[in-house]
C-alpha positions in Angstrom: 44.7 -27.9 1.2 42.9 -31.6 0.8 41.6 -31.4 4.4 39.3 -34.4 3.7 42.1 -36.8 2.7 44.2 -35.5 5.8 41.2 -36.4 8.1 40.8 -39.8 6.3 44.5 -40.4 7.0 43.9 -39.4 10.6 41.0 -41.9 10.9 43.2 -44.7 9.3 45.9 -44.1 12.2 43.2 -43.9 14.8 42.0 -47.5 13.7 45.5 -48.7 14.2 45.7 -47.0 17.7 42.5 -48.8 18.5 43.9 -52.0 17.5 47.0 -51.3 19.6 44.9 -50.6 22.7 43.8 -54.3 22.5 47.2 -55.3 23.7 47.2 -53.7 27.1 43.6 -54.9 27.4 44.9 -58.5 27.1 47.4 -57.7 29.8 44.5 -56.3 32.0 42.5 -59.5 31.5 45.5 -61.8 32.5 45.9 -59.8 35.6 42.2 -59.9 36.3 42.1 -56.1 36.5 39.0 -54.0 35.5 38.9 -53.8 31.5 36.4 -51.0 31.2 38.8 -48.3 30.5 40.3 -49.9 27.6 36.9 -51.2 26.2 35.5 -47.6 26.4 38.7 -46.3 24.8 38.7 -48.9 22.0 35.0 -48.3 21.2 35.3 -44.6 21.0 38.7 -44.5 19.2 37.4 -47.1 16.7 34.2 -45.2 16.1 36.0 -42.0 15.5 38.5 -43.9 13.2 35.7 -45.5 11.1 34.1 -42.3 10.9 36.9 -40.3 9.5 38.2 -43.2 7.3 34.9 -43.2 5.5 35.2 -39.6 4.3 35.2 -39.1 0.4 38.4 -37.4 -0.7 40.6 -36.6 -3.7 43.8 -38.5 -3.6 45.8 -35.1 -4.1 48.6 -35.1 -1.7 51.8 -32.9 -1.5 54.2 -31.8 1.1 51.8 -29.2 2.6 49.3 -32.0 3.2 52.1 -34.3 4.6 53.2 -31.9 7.2 49.5 -31.1 8.2 48.6 -34.6 8.3 51.7 -35.6 10.4 50.9 -32.7 13.0 47.2 -33.5 13.2 47.9 -37.4 13.7 50.3 -36.9 16.4 48.1 -34.3 18.3 45.0 -36.6 18.0 47.2 -39.8 18.9 48.3 -38.1 22.1 44.7 -37.0 23.0 43.0 -40.3 22.3 46.0 -42.3 23.9 44.8 -40.5 27.3 41.5 -42.1 27.3 42.5 -45.0 29.2 44.3 -43.1 31.7 41.3 -40.8 32.0 38.8 -43.7 32.5 41.1 -45.5 34.9 40.4 -42.9 37.6 44.2 -42.6 38.6 44.6 -39.4 36.9 43.2 -36.2 38.7 42.5 -34.1 35.6 42.1 -34.6 31.8 45.3 -32.5 31.3 47.1 -34.9 33.6 46.0 -37.7 31.4 46.9 -36.0 28.0 50.3 -34.9 29.5 51.1 -38.6 30.4 50.0 -39.9 27.0 51.9 -37.1 25.0 55.0 -37.9 27.1 54.5 -41.7 26.2 53.9 -41.3 22.6 56.7 -38.7 22.1 59.1 -40.9 24.0 59.7 -38.0 26.5 59.1 -40.0 29.8 58.3 -37.1 31.9 55.4 -37.9 34.4 52.9 -36.1 36.7 52.7 -39.3 38.8 54.3 -39.2 42.3 53.8 -42.9 43.0 53.9 -45.4 40.1 53.9 -49.0 41.7 50.2 -48.9 43.0 48.7 -48.4 39.4 47.0 -51.3 37.6 49.4 -53.4 35.5 47.5 -52.8 32.2 47.7 -49.1 32.6 51.4 -49.3 33.2 51.9 -51.6 30.3 49.9 -49.2 28.1 51.9 -46.2 29.4 55.2 -48.0 28.4 53.7 -49.5 25.1 53.1 -45.8 23.8 56.9 -45.4 24.0 57.4 -48.4 21.7 54.7 -47.2 19.3 56.0 -43.6 19.1 59.6 -44.5 19.1 60.0 -45.5 15.6 57.0 -43.3 14.5 53.2 -44.1 14.1 53.2 -43.3 10.7 56.3 -45.5 9.9 54.3 -48.3 11.6 51.2 -47.1 9.4 53.0 -47.6 6.2 54.4 -50.7 7.1 51.2 -52.6 8.1 48.1 -50.8 6.6 47.1 -51.4 3.2 48.0 -49.0 0.4 47.1 -45.6 1.6 46.4 -44.1 -1.8 49.0 -41.4 -1.4 52.7 -41.0 -1.5 53.7 -42.0 1.9 57.2 -40.5 1.3 55.3 -37.0 2.3 54.3 -38.7 5.6 57.5 -40.2 6.7 59.6 -37.3 5.5 57.6 -35.1 8.0 58.0 -37.6 10.8 61.4 -39.0 10.4 64.1 -37.2 12.6 67.2 -35.8 11.1 68.6 -32.9 8.8 68.5 -35.4 5.8 65.7 -37.8 4.9 66.7 -40.9 3.1 64.8 -44.4 2.3 66.7 -47.6 2.9 65.0 -49.1 -0.3 63.1 -47.4 -3.2 59.7 -48.1 -1.8 58.7 -46.4 1.5 56.4 -49.1 2.7 59.4 -51.7 2.3 61.6 -49.3 4.0 59.0 -49.0 7.0 58.8 -52.9 7.3 62.7 -53.2 7.4 62.8 -50.5 10.1 60.2 -52.3 12.2 61.7 -55.6 11.7 65.0 -54.4 13.2 63.2 -52.4 15.8 61.2 -55.5 16.8 64.3 -57.8 16.9 66.3 -55.4 19.1 63.4 -55.0 21.6 62.7 -58.9 21.9 66.6 -59.4 22.3 66.6 -56.8 25.2 63.5 -58.8 26.9 65.5 -61.9 26.7 68.7 -60.5 28.1 66.8 -58.8 30.9 65.0 -61.8 31.8 68.4 -63.8 32.1 69.7 -61.0 34.2 66.8 -61.6 36.8 64.2 -59.2 35.8 60.6 -60.4 35.8 59.1 -60.9 32.4 56.5 -58.1 32.9 59.1 -55.7 34.1 61.5 -56.9 31.3 58.7 -55.8 28.8 58.1 -52.6 30.3 61.7 -51.7 30.4 62.4 -52.9 27.0 59.5 -51.0 25.5 60.9 -47.8 27.2 64.3 -48.4 26.2 63.5 -49.3 22.4 61.5 -46.1 22.2 64.2 -44.0 24.1 61.3 -43.2 26.5 62.1 -44.1 30.0 58.8 -44.9 31.7 59.3 -47.6 34.4 56.9 -49.5 36.5 59.1 -48.8 39.6 59.2 -45.7 41.7 63.0 -45.7 41.7 63.3 -46.6 38.0 66.0 -48.9 37.0 67.7 -48.1 40.3 65.1 -50.1 42.1 66.7 -53.3 40.9 70.3 -52.3 42.2 71.8 -54.8 39.6 75.1 -54.2 37.8 74.0 -56.6 35.2 70.6 -54.9 34.5 72.4 -51.5 34.4 74.9 -52.7 31.9 72.3 -54.3 29.7 69.9 -51.3 29.5 73.0 -48.9 29.2 74.1 -50.9 26.0 70.6 -50.9 24.5 69.9 -47.4 25.1 73.0 -46.6 23.1 72.0 -49.3 20.4 68.7 -47.5 20.0 70.4 -44.1 19.8 72.2 -45.1 16.5 70.8 -44.4 13.1 69.0 -47.5 12.1 70.5 -47.0 8.5 73.7 -48.2 9.9 72.2 -51.5 10.9 70.8 -51.9 7.5 74.4 -51.3 6.0 75.8 -54.1 8.7 72.9 -56.5 7.7 73.6 -55.9 3.9 77.5 -56.5 4.8 78.5 -53.1 3.8 80.8 -53.0 6.7 83.3 -50.3 5.6 80.3 -47.9 4.8 78.7 -48.5 8.2 81.7 -47.8 10.3 82.7 -44.9 8.2 79.7 -42.9 9.4 80.8 -39.5 10.8 77.7 -39.3 13.0 78.3 -42.5 14.6 82.0 -41.9 15.6 80.8 -38.4 16.7 78.1 -40.0 18.8 80.5 -42.6 20.4 83.2 -39.9 21.0 80.7 -37.7 22.9 79.4 -40.7 25.0 83.0 -41.9 25.9 84.2 -38.4 26.6 81.1 -37.3 28.7 81.2 -40.6 30.8 85.1 -40.1 31.5 84.6 -36.7 32.5 81.7 -37.2 34.6 83.2 -40.2 36.2 86.3 -38.2 37.3 84.2 -35.2 38.7 81.7 -37.6 40.6 84.6 -39.2 42.6 83.6 -36.8 45.5 80.1 -38.3 45.3 81.0 -42.0 45.3 83.6 -44.1 47.3 84.9 -46.3 44.3 85.6 -45.3 40.8 83.8 -48.3 39.6 80.6 -46.9 41.2 81.2 -43.5 39.6 81.8 -45.1 36.3 78.7 -47.3 36.6 76.2 -44.5 37.3 78.0 -42.0 35.0 77.8 -44.3 32.1 74.3 -45.2 32.7 73.1 -41.6 33.0 75.1 -40.4 30.0 73.5 -43.2 27.9 70.0 -42.2 29.4 70.3 -38.5 28.7 72.1 -38.4 25.2 69.7 -41.3 24.1 66.8 -39.2 25.8 65.6 -42.2 27.5 65.5 -40.8 30.7 65.8 -43.8 32.9 67.5 -43.3 36.4 69.8 -45.0 38.7 71.2 -42.0 40.5 69.9 -38.6 41.1 72.1 -36.2 38.9 70.6 -33.2 40.6 73.0 -34.4 43.6 76.1 -34.3 41.4 78.5 -31.4 41.1 77.4 -28.6 39.2 80.0 -29.4 36.3 78.6 -32.6 36.0 75.0 -31.3 35.7 76.1 -28.8 33.0 77.3 -31.6 30.8 74.1 -33.5 31.4 72.1 -30.2 30.1 74.6 -30.1 27.0 73.8 -33.7 26.3 70.1 -32.9 26.4 70.6 -30.4 23.5 72.8 -32.8 21.5 70.6 -35.8 21.7 70.9 -38.9 19.7 71.6 -39.9 16.0 69.4 -38.8 13.3 67.2 -42.0 12.1 67.1 -43.4 15.6 64.4 -43.3 18.2 66.2 -40.9 20.2 65.3 -37.0 20.5 67.4 -33.7 21.0 68.7 -31.8 18.2 70.7 -34.9 16.8 74.4 -35.5 16.5 74.4 -34.9 12.9 73.3 -31.5 13.3 75.5 -30.7 16.0 78.5 -32.0 13.9 77.5 -30.1 10.7 77.2 -26.8 13.1 80.6 -27.5 14.3 81.9 -28.0 10.7 80.1 -24.9 9.6 81.7 -22.8 12.3 85.2 -24.2 11.3 84.5 -23.4 7.6 83.5 -19.8 8.5 86.7 -19.3 10.6 88.8 -20.7 7.6 87.0 -18.2 5.3 87.8 -15.3 7.6 91.4 -16.2 7.8 91.9 -17.4 4.2 89.2 -15.2 2.1 90.4 -16.7 -1.4 90.0 -20.3 -0.4 87.1 -22.5 -1.1 86.0 -24.9 1.6 83.0 -27.2 1.5 81.2 -29.1 4.4 81.0 -32.8 4.1 79.2 -35.6 6.0 80.3 -39.2 5.4 82.4 -37.9 2.6 79.5 -36.3 0.6 79.0 -32.8 -0.1 76.4 -31.1 2.2 74.4 -28.5 0.2 74.1 -24.9 1.3 70.4 -25.4 1.5 70.8 -28.1 3.9 73.1 -25.9 5.9 70.4 -22.9 5.8 67.9 -25.4 7.0 70.0 -26.4 9.9 70.4 -22.8 11.0 66.7 -22.1 10.6 66.1 -25.5 12.6 68.4 -24.3 15.4 66.9 -21.0 15.6 63.5 -22.4 15.8 64.5 -24.9 18.3 66.1 -22.3 20.9 63.1 -20.0 20.3 60.6 -22.8 21.3 62.6 -23.7 24.4 62.8 -20.0 25.7 59.2 -19.3 24.8 58.0 -22.3 26.8 60.2 -21.6 29.6 58.8 -18.0 29.8 55.3 -19.4 30.0 56.1 -22.1 32.5 58.0 -19.6 34.6 54.4 -18.0 35.2 54.1 -20.8 37.9 56.8 -19.0 40.1 59.5 -21.6 39.8 63.2 -21.0 39.4 65.0 -20.6 36.2 66.6 -23.8 36.4 63.2 -25.6 36.7 61.6 -23.5 34.0 64.4 -23.8 31.4 65.0 -27.3 32.1 61.3 -28.4 31.9 61.1 -26.7 28.4 64.4 -28.2 27.3 63.6 -31.8 28.5 60.2 -31.6 26.8 61.3 -30.2 23.5 64.4 -32.6 23.3 62.1 -35.4 24.7 64.6 -36.5 27.5 62.1 -36.8 30.6 63.8 -35.6 33.8 65.1 -32.0 34.3 66.7 -30.1 37.2 65.9 -29.5 40.9 62.3 -30.5 41.7 61.7 -32.3 38.2 65.0 -34.4 38.3 65.2 -38.0 38.3 63.6 -38.4 41.7 60.8 -35.7 41.1 57.8 -35.3 38.8 55.8 -32.5 37.0 52.6 -32.9 39.1 53.0 -29.4 40.6 52.8 -27.4 37.4 49.6 -25.6 36.4 47.2 -26.8 33.7 48.6 -24.2 31.3 52.3 -25.3 31.9 51.3 -28.8 31.4 49.5 -28.1 28.1 52.4 -26.1 26.8 54.8 -28.8 27.8 52.6 -31.5 26.1 52.7 -29.4 23.0 56.5 -28.9 23.4 56.8 -32.9 23.5 55.0 -33.2 20.2 56.9 -30.1 18.6 60.2 -31.7 19.8 59.2 -35.2 18.5 58.3 -33.8 15.0 61.3 -31.6 15.0 59.1 -28.3 15.1 58.1 -27.6 11.6 55.1 -29.9 11.1 53.4 -28.1 14.2 54.5 -24.7 12.9 53.0 -25.6 9.5 49.8 -26.8 11.0 49.5 -23.3 13.3 50.5 -21.0 10.1 47.6 -19.0 8.7 49.3 -19.4 5.3 48.8 -23.2 5.3 45.1 -22.7 5.1 45.0 -20.3 2.5 44.1 -21.2 -1.0 47.0 -20.7 -3.5 
């Protein structure tokens, strides 16, 4: 294990985070607020970054180093991102600040804040900006804008990029990262313009665009998007939540005029089918809650988009919906967005492969002599990929139930314990009952908040980088 090179990479990313902290510092100065929390954070993070970056190290870097580096970088990113929150004095304990930071960078959107609007604008800006930084991935950003890292960055982005199959848009990973962030920035800017035209103030537009782009869900309003009570704003954010939930490789194919290949994506069609089907069903079952079908459709479409994209914004409290609608919401939390998007969850491609794998097994039982393969986008899916899918599913479910077991020590109900673990691992944000769209996570113990913070990082990195980091075999000499 080349730990010195791993720590050197951690230092480079910390320098990048120190530079990112300058953005909310500017906002703080514009609104004439106290800049000290950001100045202290920048000084400490920059000092740590320079110290680690100066470590002499051999440039021996393989898959094991890649997974360990990704795990450590995301843990350190969450910890140092909490410094402005802690120094601001608005968070009661260091664990609360860490929880909020991890929720931001992992684009989960869960919060311990019972009241949001009274916080300084600089702090709220940083809170939403962490979504934008974490949405596409801090290491994707690092490989896009930092000088040559001196390693094969493929190992880093492979460990960070969500989805069952890793692929590059172009041969060079650094160029792929630049293309991804160019599309990411363009879509974010377009949403800011649309929200501004719809009547949302510029500051609010930036906050909500950052949160939508990262599929995070932090708002600067206590009632989230519902505070604006605007059909136009609801529609705009619904559309962009879905756009950011689609694999960015599809947009690259569209930009390169490969229309047929883009539209032939099995995952895209599955994702859109789930969105349309879930919206239609919830709309019908919620007619007992809303007076008009138009209102039922408006709130159902927004919440379906918010949950399947794992953004977590709220315009309605789905805890008050019929039980059947709430069960669909839970299923959408499991499913999540597309692979290669900024969304969380298991990913639609995995769910689709799982369903096709089940269909193949049924066919094998009924026709023992037949040979049937599993395909995705017309391409054969290897048995190794299907095996990895089953292992991931087992690890995913095990992590959720293990976390729920620990959270239940707080004495909360099964619905709260399970949905808290699920929403953190899937990076969704709200849960059920007390932690629904109108609630928060402030009442949990320090232990539970620590477990949930780790679950957010585990879910964002799709489990294995953290498991590799925690495995004793990782640190043994081979």
